[in-house]
Residue, then its C-alpha position, 0 to 999 in steps of 0.5 A: x615772465x615780465x621784468x621791471x620797466x627799463x629806466x627810460x620807460x620809467x622816466x617817460x611814465x613819470x613824465x606822463x604822470x607829471x603832465x597828468x598832475x599838471x593838468x589836474x592842478x590847472x583844472x582847479x585853478x591852482x598855481x604850483x605855489x598854491x598847491x605847495x601851500x595847500x600841501x604844507x610844503x616849504x618850497x613849490x619846487x617839489x611840485x615842479x619836480x613832480x610835474x616835470x617827471x623828476x620826482x613822484x608823489x609820495x604814497x603817504x601824501x597822495x590823499x592830501x594831493x588828491x584833496x588839494x586837486x579836488x579828486x577822489x583819493x582812491x582813484x587818484x592813487x590808483x591812477x598814479x600807480x598806473x604810471x609809477x608801478x604799472x605792473x603792480x597796477x595791472x596785478x591789482x586792478x586788471x579786468x577779469x575776463 
């Protein structure tokens, strides 16, 4: 039986998710301010916090983030889930042998 990831592991996974998000943002040529504006956020610092692993993209706004980053919303959410909740991702999407 596997247990939840330890706090250090979860923190590293959030940082990895943030690096991936930053890469996606840069690929479409958006600054953090541009992305925050596209998402209707009052402050760009939320984007910064997510990219630095201090926060995560809220489930209810994943579709908006995906659209702003020109990504398929389903694939975007699936990829973030692999960072934010790897065990749930494994259960939902594991390859059948």
